C-alpha positions in Angstrom: 0.0 0.0 0.0 1.2 3.5 -0.8 2.5 5.3 2.3 0.4 8.3 1.7 -2.7 6.2 1.3 -1.8 4.3 4.5 -1.4 7.6 6.4 -4.7 8.9 5.1 -6.5 5.7 6.3 -4.8 5.8 9.7 -5.6 9.5 10.0 -9.2 9.0 8.9 -10.0 6.2 11.4 -8.3 7.9 14.4 -11.6 9.1 15.8 -12.9 5.5 15.7 -9.8 4.4 17.5 -10.3 7.1 20.1 -13.9 5.9 20.7 -12.6 2.3 21.0 -10.0 3.4 23.6 -12.8 5.0 25.5 -15.1 1.9 25.4 -12.6 -0.7 26.5 -11.6 1.0 29.8 -13.7 2.6 32.5 -12.8 5.9 34.0 -10.5 5.8 37.0 -11.3 7.7 40.1 -11.0 11.3 39.1 -8.6 13.7 40.7 -10.3 16.0 43.1 -8.0 18.9 42.2 -6.1 20.1 39.1 -7.0 21.2 35.6 -8.4 17.8 34.4 -10.9 17.7 37.3 -12.5 20.8 35.9 -12.8 19.5 32.4 -16.1 17.5 32.1 -16.0 16.6 28.4 -15.8 12.9 27.5 -14.1 10.6 25.0 -17.2 11.0 22.8 -17.0 14.7 22.8 -13.3 14.5 22.0 -14.0 12.1 19.1 -16.5 14.5 17.6 -13.9 17.3 17.7 -11.2 15.1 16.3 -13.4 13.9 13.5 -14.0 17.6 12.5 -10.3 18.3 12.8 -9.3 15.3 10.6 -12.0 16.0 8.1 -10.9 19.6 7.7 -7.7 18.5 6.1 -9.6 17.4 3.0 -10.7 21.0 2.4 -8.8 21.0 -0.9 -11.4 18.7 -2.5 -14.1 21.4 -2.0 -15.5 22.6 -5.3 -14.0 26.0 -6.0 -10.9 25.3 -4.0 -9.6 22.2 -5.8 -6.7 23.0 -8.0 -5.7 26.2 -6.2 -2.0 26.9 -6.2 0.1 27.3 -3.0 0.1 29.4 -0.9 -3.5 30.3 -1.7 -4.9 26.9 -0.9 -2.9 26.7 2.3 -4.2 30.1 3.6 -7.8 29.3 2.5 -7.7 25.8 3.9 -6.2 26.8 7.2 -8.6 29.6 7.7 -11.6 27.4 7.1 -10.1 24.7 9.2 -9.6 27.1 12.1 -13.1 28.5 12.0 -14.7 25.0 11.7 -12.6 23.3 14.4 -12.8 26.2 17.0 -16.5 26.6 16.3 -17.0 22.9 17.0 -15.0 23.1 20.2 -17.0 26.1 21.3 -20.3 24.4 20.5 -19.4 21.1 22.3 -18.2 22.9 25.3 -20.9 25.5 25.6 -24.0 23.7 24.5 -23.2 20.1 25.4 -21.2 20.5 28.6 -22.1 24.0 29.8 -18.5 25.3 30.1 -16.6 28.0 28.4 -13.5 27.5 26.2 -11.5 28.9 29.1 -11.9 25.5 30.8 -9.1 24.4 28.6 -6.7 26.4 30.8 -5.0 29.6 29.7 -3.9 31.5 32.8 -3.3 34.7 30.8 -1.9 36.5 33.9 1.3 34.4 33.3 1.3 34.9 29.5 4.5 37.1 29.6 6.3 34.5 31.8 5.3 31.6 29.6 6.4 33.4 26.5 9.8 34.4 27.8 10.3 30.9 29.3 9.4 29.2 25.9 11.8 31.5 24.1 14.6 30.8 26.6 14.1 27.0 26.5 14.0 26.9 22.7 16.9 29.3 22.3 19.2 27.4 24.7 18.4 24.0 23.3 18.8 25.3 19.7 22.1 27.0 20.6 23.5 23.7 22.1 22.3 21.5 19.2 23.1 24.1 16.5 26.5 24.8 17.8 27.4 21.1 18.0 26.2 20.6 14.4 28.1 23.6 13.1 31.3 22.4 14.8 30.8 18.8 13.5 30.1 20.1 10.0 33.2 22.2 10.0 35.3 19.3 11.3 34.1 17.0 8.6 34.3 19.4 5.8 36.4 22.5 6.7 36.1 25.2 4.1 35.1 28.8 3.5 31.4 28.1 3.2 30.7 29.3 6.7 32.4 32.6 6.1 31.1 33.3 2.6 27.8 35.0 1.7 24.7 32.9 1.0 24.8 33.5 -2.7 21.7 34.0 -4.9 18.3 32.4 -4.4 18.0 29.0 -6.3 15.8 29.1 -9.4 12.1 28.2 -8.5 12.9 28.4 -4.8 10.3 30.2 -2.5 12.5 33.3 -2.2 13.0 33.5 -5.9 9.2 33.2 -6.5 8.5 35.8 -3.9 11.0 38.2 -5.4 9.6 37.8 -8.9 6.0 38.2 -7.7 3.8 41.2 -6.9 2.6 42.6 -3.6 -0.5 40.3 -3.5 1.8 37.2 -3.5 3.9 38.8 -0.8 0.8 39.2 1.3 -0.2 35.6 0.7 3.2 34.3 1.8 3.0 36.5 4.9 -0.5 35.1 5.7 0.8 31.6 5.1 3.6 32.2 7.6 1.1 33.5 10.2 -1.2 30.5 9.7 1.7 28.0 9.9 3.5 29.7 12.9 0.6 31.0 15.0 -2.8 29.7 14.0 -2.0 26.0 13.3 0.0 25.4 16.5 -2.8 27.0 18.6 -5.5 24.7 17.0 -3.3 21.6 17.3 -2.6 22.3 21.0 -6.3 22.9 21.7 -7.3 19.6 20.0 -4.5 17.2 21.0 -3.6 18.5 24.5 -6.6 20.5 25.6 -9.5 18.3 24.2 -7.9 14.9 24.3 -6.0 15.3 27.6 -8.6 15.1 30.3 -10.8 12.2 29.0 -7.8 10.1 28.2 -6.1 10.9 31.5 -9.3 9.7 33.4 -9.0 6.3 31.7 -5.2 5.8 31.2 -3.6 8.2 33.6 -1.4 11.2 32.7 1.4 9.1 31.1 -1.1 7.0 29.1 -2.9 10.2 27.9 0.4 11.8 26.9 1.4 8.8 24.8 -2.0 8.2 23.2 -2.7 11.9 22.4 0.9 12.2 21.0 0.3 9.1 18.8 -2.8 10.8 17.3 -0.8 14.0 16.9 2.1 12.2 15.1 -0.3 10.5 12.7 -1.0 13.8 11.0 2.7 14.5 10.3 5.0 13.2 7.5 5.5 9.5 7.9 9.2 9.1 8.3 10.9 7.7 11.3 12.6 11.0 12.4 9.4 13.0 12.0 7.2 10.5 13.7 9.6 10.0 16.6 10.2 13.7 17.2 6.4 14.4 17.0 5.8 11.7 19.6 8.5 12.9 22.0 7.4 16.6 21.6 3.7 15.6 22.1 4.5 13.7 25.3 6.5 16.6 26.7 3.8 19.1 25.8 1.2 17.0 27.7 3.3 16.9 30.8 3.9 20.6 30.4 0.2 21.3 30.0 -0.6 19.4 33.2 2.3 21.0 35.1 1.4 24.6 34.1 -2.4 24.1 34.1 -2.3 26.2 30.9 -2.0 25.6 27.1 0.0 28.7 26.6 3.5 27.2 27.2 3.0 24.4 24.7 1.3 26.8 22.2 4.3 29.2 22.5 6.9 26.4 22.0 4.9 24.9 19.1 4.7 28.3 17.4 8.4 29.1 17.9 9.3 25.6 16.5 6.9 26.1 13.5 8.2 29.6 12.8 11.8 28.4 12.9 11.0 25.5 10.5 9.1 27.9 8.1 12.1 30.3 8.0 14.6 27.5 7.5 12.6 25.6 4.8 11.3 28.5 2.8 13.9 31.2 3.2 17.3 29.9 4.4 17.3 26.7 2.2 16.3 28.8 -0.8 19.9 30.1 -1.2 22.9 28.5 -2.8 24.9 28.4 0.4 22.5 28.1 3.4 25.5 27.2 5.6 26.4 30.9 5.5 23.5 31.6 7.8 24.9 29.2 10.5 27.1 31.6 12.5 24.8 34.7 12.2 21.9 32.4 13.2 23.8 31.2 16.3 24.6 34.8 17.2 20.9 35.7 16.9 19.8 32.7 18.9 22.4 33.5 21.6 21.0 37.1 21.8 17.4 35.7 22.2 18.6 33.4 24.9 20.1 36.2 26.9 17.1 38.6 26.5 14.5 35.8 27.3 16.5 34.7 30.3 16.3 38.3 31.7 12.6 38.5 30.9 11.9 35.2 32.5 13.5 36.4 35.8 11.5 39.6 35.6 8.1 37.9 35.0 8.5 34.8 37.1 5.5 34.0 39.4 5.9 34.6 43.1 4.6 31.1 43.9 7.2 28.3 43.5 4.4 25.9 42.5 3.7 28.0 39.4 7.3 27.9 38.1 8.1 25.9 35.1 11.2 23.6 34.8 14.3 25.3 33.5 17.7 24.4 32.3 
């Protein structure tokens, strides 16, 4: 079977698998305190929302949209997906369970702390990994590439297409970046951590919920061993972070920063003849972000020790 077809089948039946997981095991004794105790939605509610989320990825078959070029299709599809999925979440929560969307957990009074913490963690980890990779690359193949300019954009690369296009295309690429780096991470964190977390935790515990929700999360990504593994690990960490902070904001911020970095790398840096030329300036920029975000984290840290997030 073609891998793409297998992924579509697995992705399509995931709501049924979620229902089966809910049917084969009764709820454990619920925790009397904590975020999950205040989240009354069930596996059935989560399956409805997951069905809508999965179905929204086939928006490109809608008459009038089929055949649209990128990035128009991505912007249109992501916008429709966001409206439909968030509308479903609101409807299920408000009219079926009588709770507001804030029951997902936000804690906006710590928004500045969560943002600076996410930037600090991402920057420090990126600095360590990036520095090691640059050093390894230079040791394997020492040469002037790291000290030369990036060269010209490759023919037919995203940067070349943007430079040759008009203002309307520039706006579309900007909207696509916002969708990819801001909107999509928010929607995915709401569905896979916020919606799936509590009902799965009541049946399989926090660790089981983290693994299962991350499995559903990974199914929607490219099926190669590195992508699946990284998506699983990141999903598990995000679930524990969600439970620890009682807020979706830390994982949304980390997810957004990761997506933004991936977007810039894939569509901008790799568009040039010598992308390795960006390595040293990139490390310098990341180091600056690490210093500033570390200072901001100290300035905005909560007074209660229980509200602090783990740090390096």
